N, C-alpha and C positions, 0 to 999 in steps of 0.2 A: 405183543402190541407194538406197532411202529411209533417211535417217538417223533413228535412234530419237529421240524427244523425251522430255525429262524435265521434271517440274514444277519451277518456279523454286525452290521450297523445298528440293527435293532437291539442285539445283545449288549453292545457298548452303551447304547442309550439307556437301557434298563438298568445296567450296572451303575451308571452315573446318577440316575434318579435315586436308586437305593442309597448310594453314598451321600447324596445331598440330604436325603431325609434323615439319615443317621446323624449327620453333622448338625442339622437344624435341631434335632432332638437334644443333642449334647448342649447346644447353646441355650436351649430353653431351660435346662436344668441349672444353669449358672447364669441367670440374666444380668447380674451385676458385675460380671467378670469382663474386663477389657479384652478385646481381640489380641492375639499374640503380637507383641511388638508395639502395641499402642498403650497410651497412658491416660487414665481418667484423672481429672484435675478438679478439685474443689477449692473455692477461694473465699477468704474473709478479707474485706477491705475496711480499714478503719473509718472511712467516710460513709460507711453503711451502704455503699452502692452494690456490694455483694456480701451477703451474710450467710456464709457457708453454703454456697450454691455451686452445683456442678457446672463447669464451663464447657462451651461447645468448641473451644479451641482444639484443633487436632494436634496432639503431641504423639510422637513415636520415636523409638530408638532406631538408629541407623549406623552405618559405618562411616558417616561423614566426620571429618575432623572438626574440632572446635577450638577457638582461641579464647573462649569465655572462662571466667572462674568456674572450676569444676568440682562438684561433689562426687566423690568416688564411693559407691555403695558396694560393700563386699560381704556377701552372705556366708562366706567361709569362716568369718570371725563372728562368733556368737557370744552374747552376754546373758543377762537375766531374763527369765520368762516374765510375762506381764499378766497380772491378775485382773486389772481393769481400771477404768477411768470413771469418775462420777462426783458425787456430792455427799454432804451430810444431810440426811432426811431428818431434820430436827422435828421435835414434837409440834412446834409452830408451823413448819412446812406441811406436815401431815394434816394438821387441823384445817389449814386454808384449802388444801386440795380436797379433803373429805367433805368440806362444806360447799363445794361446787355442785352444780347440777350434774346428774348422772351422765348425760351425753357429753357434756363439756369435760368432765373428769376423765371419762374413758378415752376421749380423743387426746387429751393432754398426756395421759400416762402412756398411750401408744406412741405418741411423738417422742417421748423421752426414752422409752425402754425397748421399742422395737427397732429393727435395723433396716427394714425395707423402705423404698421410696426416699422421702426426705426425713424420715425418723432418725434420731441421732444415736441410739444404741447404748445408752448409759449401762455400764456393766458392773458397777461396784457402788455400794452405799455404806455410809457410816451412820449409825444410830446411837442415841445416848442411852446408857443403862441408868434408868431414872431420868430426872429432868436435866436438861442442859440450860444454859442461860437464855436460849431462844425457845423456851416453853412459856406458857401463860403464867405458870406458878412453879414454885419449887416443890418437888416431891421425891420420895424414894419408893421402893416396893415394900418397905417395912417401917412406916411411920407410926410412932407410938406416943402416947401421952408422956409428958415429962416425968422422969424417974423410972420408967419401965424399960426393960430390955427383953430381947427374944433371941438368945444365941442359937437356938435350935431352928430358927426360921419357920416356926409353926404358923406365924401370921404373915408370911411372905405372900404378896399378891401382885399380879400384873395388871390389876384393874385400871390404873391410870392410863395405860396404853391401849386399852380395849376400845376406847371411844373413837380414836382417830388413827394412831400409828399402826396398830395391828391390822385394821381393815384395809388401809392403804397398801401396806406391805403385801397382803394377800392378793390385791388386785395387780400389783407389780409382778408378783411371782406367777400369776396366770399368764402374763405377757412374756416374761423371761424367767422360767423356772430355775435357770442356772445362775442367776445373779448372786454375787457374793456380798455378804453383810458382815460388817465389823461393828462390834459394840464397844462403847467407851463410857465409863462413869465419870461424872463431874464431881460427885461426892458420895460417900457411903451414907446410910441413915445417920441422922444427927446423934442418936444415942450411942453410936460407936466412936464418936469423935471427942478429942480432948477439950474442945470448947463448947460442945453441945449445940453448935450452930451449923447452918448450911454453908456459910462462907468461911473459908480458912480452917484452921485447926489441923490436927493430925489424927491418924487412926490409932486408937488405943491398942496397946500390945495384947491386952486381954481379949480383944475382939478380932484378932487376926483370923482365927479359925471360923468364927461366925461369919466374917466377911467372905471367906472362901466359900462357905456354904451358900451365901447370897449369890455369888457368881454361878454356882452349880444350879441353884434353883432357877435363876434367870435363863440359862441355856436350856435346861430341861423344860421350863414353862413355854419358851418360844418354840421349841421343837414340838410340843404338844399342840401348838397352834399351826403347825405346818411350816414354821419359819426356822431354817437352819442358820445358826450364827457361826460363820466360818472362822472368825478370829475375835479376840477381845484385847484391848489394851488395858493395863492395870489402872491408869489414871490419866484423864485429860489434863495436860499442862501441869504436871506435878510440882513445878517450881513457881507457879503463879496462884497463890492462895487468895488473891484479891478479887476474883470473880464471884458471882453468885449463881449457882453453887460452885464450890471449889474445895480443894484439899491440898495441903502441903505434904509431899511424900519424897523424902530424900533418897538417894540411891541405895544407901545401906538398909533403909526401911523397905524399899521395894524388893531388894534382894532377899531379905529375911522373910517377907510375906510370901514370895514365890516358893522358896525352897522349903519352908517350914509348914506352910498352910495351903496355898493355892495349888501348887504342883501336885502334892500328895492327894488333895481333895479331888482334883480332876482325874488322877489315876485311879482312885478308889471308885469313882462314879463312871469310869470308862468314857470320859469326855474327851473327844478328839479335837475340840475347838482349839485353834492356835493361841498361844500366849505371846503377846507382843509388848515389848518394853517401852518406856519413856513417853512418847507421844507429845513432844514439846520441841523447842526451837533448836536450830542447827548450830547454835553457839556453844552447845554443851555435848559434843560427841563423847566426852569423858564419862558422862552419866551411863549410857548403855554399855560402853566398853568396860567400865569397872564392874558392872553387874555380870556381864558375860565372861569376865575373867574368872569367875567363881564356878568351878565345874559342878557343884551341887545345884546351882541355879540353871546353868545353860542346858542341862539335860531336859528341862521342861519348856525352854523358850524357843520360839520360832524365829524371832527377829526383833527389830526396833522400828519405831515410827517417829516421823519428824514433821514439824511446821517450819515456816521460814519468816517469822516476825523478827528474828535476830539471827546473825551468823550467815555464813556462805553456804550455798547448796552443795559445794564441793566437800563439805564436812561429812556428808553421807559416805563418800568414798573412804574417809578415814576409818569409819566403823567397818566398812566392807573389808578393808585391808587388814584390820585387826582380827576380824572374825568372818572370813569369806564364806563359811558354811551357813551363815545366818542371813535371813531375808531382811530387806529394807522396804519400808512403806512411806509414802508421803500422804499424810492424812488430813491436812487442813491448811487453807489460806483464804482469808477474807478479802472482799472488795468493799471499800467504803462508799456509802451513798453520797451523791447520786450516781456515781460511776462515770467513767470516761473511756469509751471503747478504744480510742487511739492509745492512750497510756496503759490501760489495763491489759489489752490484748498483747502489747509488746512485752511488758514486764512478766506477765504470767506464762506466756508461751516460752519466752527465753529462759526463765528461771525454773519453771515447773514442767511443762510438757516436754521441753528439750532438756533443761538442766537436771531435773530430778531423775528422769529416766537414763540420762547419760551418766548419772552417779548411782546407778544400781537400784533405783526405786521400782517396785513391782506395781505400784498404784500411784495415781495422782488424783487427789480429791479436793474440790473447792468447798469452802465453808458456806453452808446453808443454801438448800435448794430453793426455798421460797420465803418471801415476806410480803406484808401488805404495803400499800403506798407510803405508810408512815414508819416502815421498818419494824412493825410489830408482828407477832407478839415477842416479848422478852420479859425476863424476870426483873424485879426491882434490883437495880445495880447491874443488870446484864447488858449486852451490847445493844445500843439504840441507834447504831449507824451501819449495821451489817446489811449490805445490799444482797438480796437473794439473786440466784441465777434467774429466777422468775419473780416478777411482781404480780401478785394475784389480788385482784379487786373484784370480789364476787366471782363472776364467770369470765371476767376480762383478764387476759394474760399478756404481760409485757416481757419480752426476752431481753435480758441484760447481758453485760460482757461475759460473765462466767458461763452462761449457756453456750456461747460460741467458742470460748476457750476450750471447754471440755469436748464439744462436738468435733473440733479439729482432729482429735485422736480417737474418741470413743466409737465412732461409727465403723471404722475400718481396722483399728488396732484391737482386735478382739481378745478376750482371755485365751491364754495359750500361745499368743504371739511371742516371739523372741526378738529382743533387740539385736540388730546386726550392725556391723561397723559402717561408719560414714565419717569422712574427714570434716573438720571444721574449716570453713572458708570465711575470710573477713566479711563482716556485715550480713552473713547468711547462717545464723544458728540453725542447726538441723538435727534430726534424729531419724533413724531408719529401723524398720521392723520386718520380719518375715511372719506372715499371718498363718493361722492353722490350715487354711485352704491353699497354701503355697504361693500366695501373692506377696508382693512387697509394698510397704507403705512408707513413704518419706514425707516428713513434715518439715517445712522450711519457712522461716521468718525472714523478711527483708528488713533488717534492723538498720536502715539508713533513711535519709531524707529524700532520696531520689529513686526512681525506678531502677531495678536491677535485672539484667539478663545474665543467665548462668546456664551451665550444662550439668547434667547428671550422667555419670558413666557407670554402666553395669554390664558385666560379662563382655567387656571390650567393645560395647556399643554405646552410643551417646545420644542423649535427648537434650534439646535446648528449650528453655522456658524463660519467662519474664514475670516479675512480681512488681506491682506498684509499691511505692514507699510505705513501709509499716504494715504491709499485708502478709497474710499467712496462706500458704498453699499446701494442700494435702494431695500427694501424688500416689496413684495406685496402679500397679502393673503386675 
């Protein structure tokens, strides 16, 4: 059979058409990816004129020379992987979300935990094991009448979390099944404590094994609900026994509890949930270092967690230097009501989004996802000034500073990203990452009172950008 012949021009036209179709198909598969050489740019302005909004400004890398202050991004130098950015989903936060109307709740959770469109992609949550001080009431999973004990945990029950927290977590997991969850206790059951109260006291030595079983029961119980607990800390703020609930746990006590009770209990039950030390302020790096110096303990421990109500964020690097094989997490920082976007954005981005990650933190978590307009609920003696990332009043949601602080990183610096090198330039605190899909994300704060023009240099090409005073830019290429 004779093959038909086509003029060369027709063949060229057909070939170009096929190539264009293939190229268009590739673009459709990655709709949020900038074209090669171009830079997407999301902006937060402290005057609220832009609240984490994608800008239409055309930014691109070129061979043009620049005389501006320059941030050099070097992906050949890599540091720690990132597990995620997010909040503590307190019991009170879960209650307020769960009481919203179903359509409003669904829309809010998608906005928080999905990554497409304007959704901010929260990727890590901390929850309390038992009550935190931002629950309506104090409770544990094994509350007993005075004088009774239950060392075998036969009366352990997750019932207090089944009304609000567990249903909300299940809805979140339906949106993001890969979200990581950290559990932290504020207090053991009161019958395990030296003072018999929810506030203060220490863990009785005779109940170390019982408390280890309590952790095992919690992790197994949540797993049965379809909720994987990726990591636990031993005690929230172990050197602050004045909260309600709370517990004083000195480093030698935490070390003994891990090596004699919790570590062996996890091993016996085949629990792979990570054990994380400390979970308190950066003024005491000696606390986790002393524990990790004990080889009997360190075999069970993944790393250490920090807050920044005292001490410098650089203290995290002291712990990394002493034990470079152990992970570091930043797990809590509050914002006081009524909030101030200008001041809060500057301090938290500089010290946490930039500072914590530049000092080896794998997570950055803000304290409390949601509260009502009066900063409720909280326990008697609990925090009555903690401003949620969201204020929820029925079905009405107000987005507060912590919402935007986390959004600046969470949407694009996905779990599995790796921090890469970027130099510090005066008045331009910054941090850079390579993301799992091969993009780069650079977060820059203009820490000055005037607009700043600067350049970003990457692979010998340069991009020039400007930021208003006090603003935060997230650059993706």
